[in-house]
C-alpha positions in Angstrom: -0.1 0.6 0.2 1.4 3.3 -0.8 2.2 6.0 2.0 -0.1 8.6 2.4 1.5 11.9 1.2 1.1 15.4 2.2 -1.3 16.5 -1.1 -3.6 13.8 -0.2 -4.3 15.6 3.0 -7.4 18.0 3.2 -8.2 20.8 6.3 -7.5 20.8 9.4 -4.9 17.0 8.9 -3.5 19.2 5.9 -2.2 22.1 8.4 -0.9 19.5 10.7 1.0 17.7 8.2 2.5 21.4 6.9 3.0 22.2 10.7 4.3 19.0 12.5 5.6 16.8 9.2 3.8 14.3 7.1 5.5 11.6 8.7 4.3 12.3 12.1 0.6 13.0 10.3 1.3 9.0 9.0 2.0 8.1 13.2 -1.1 9.7 14.5 -3.1 8.0 11.5 -1.9 5.2 12.3 -1.7 5.2 15.9 -5.1 6.7 16.4 -7.1 6.6 13.5 -10.8 6.8 14.0 -10.8 8.7 17.2 -11.7 12.1 18.1 -9.2 14.2 20.0 -9.6 17.5 21.9 -5.5 18.8 22.1 -5.9 21.2 24.8 -4.0 25.1 25.6 -0.6 24.6 27.2 -2.2 26.4 29.9 -4.3 23.8 30.3 -2.2 21.5 31.3 -2.2 21.6 34.9 1.5 20.3 35.9 2.7 22.6 33.1 1.2 25.9 34.7 2.0 25.3 38.3 5.2 24.6 36.8 5.8 27.6 34.9 3.6 29.8 37.9 6.3 28.8 40.1 9.6 29.4 37.8 8.2 32.8 37.0 7.0 33.3 40.8 10.6 32.3 42.1 12.5 35.2 39.2 10.5 37.9 41.1 7.6 38.6 38.4 4.0 39.8 39.7 0.9 37.4 40.0 -0.4 39.9 37.6 2.6 39.2 35.0 2.7 35.7 35.3 -1.1 35.6 34.4 -0.3 37.7 31.1 2.4 35.5 30.3 1.0 32.4 31.1 -2.3 33.0 30.0 -4.4 32.4 32.8 -6.7 34.8 35.2 -4.9 35.9 38.4 -6.9 33.6 40.8 -5.7 30.6 38.7 -2.3 31.7 39.9 -3.2 32.7 43.1 -4.5 29.3 43.5 -1.5 28.0 41.8 0.6 29.4 44.1 -1.4 28.9 47.1 -1.7 24.7 46.1 2.0 24.5 45.6 2.6 26.3 49.2 0.0 23.8 51.2 0.0 20.5 48.8 -3.4 18.7 49.6 -2.8 15.3 51.2 -4.6 12.4 49.2 
């Protein structure tokens, strides 16, 4: 069977192919074809966001500046900082 080429793709899948490469798209199709997936914004990945908040806070950035840089609300930054200082025990 012939390999899928970039010219074979349309719409969103073509755009993905142009950005990450046809080989990566082939892997996506082979491994995940037929499924529907949500790809979150980076700021919605809690562990990543908290790590960024912590790094920026340690650099001395204000809560407002952190919120702007990370792309979330001031309240989210405050909650993340509070959670880091007082982690919940499970």
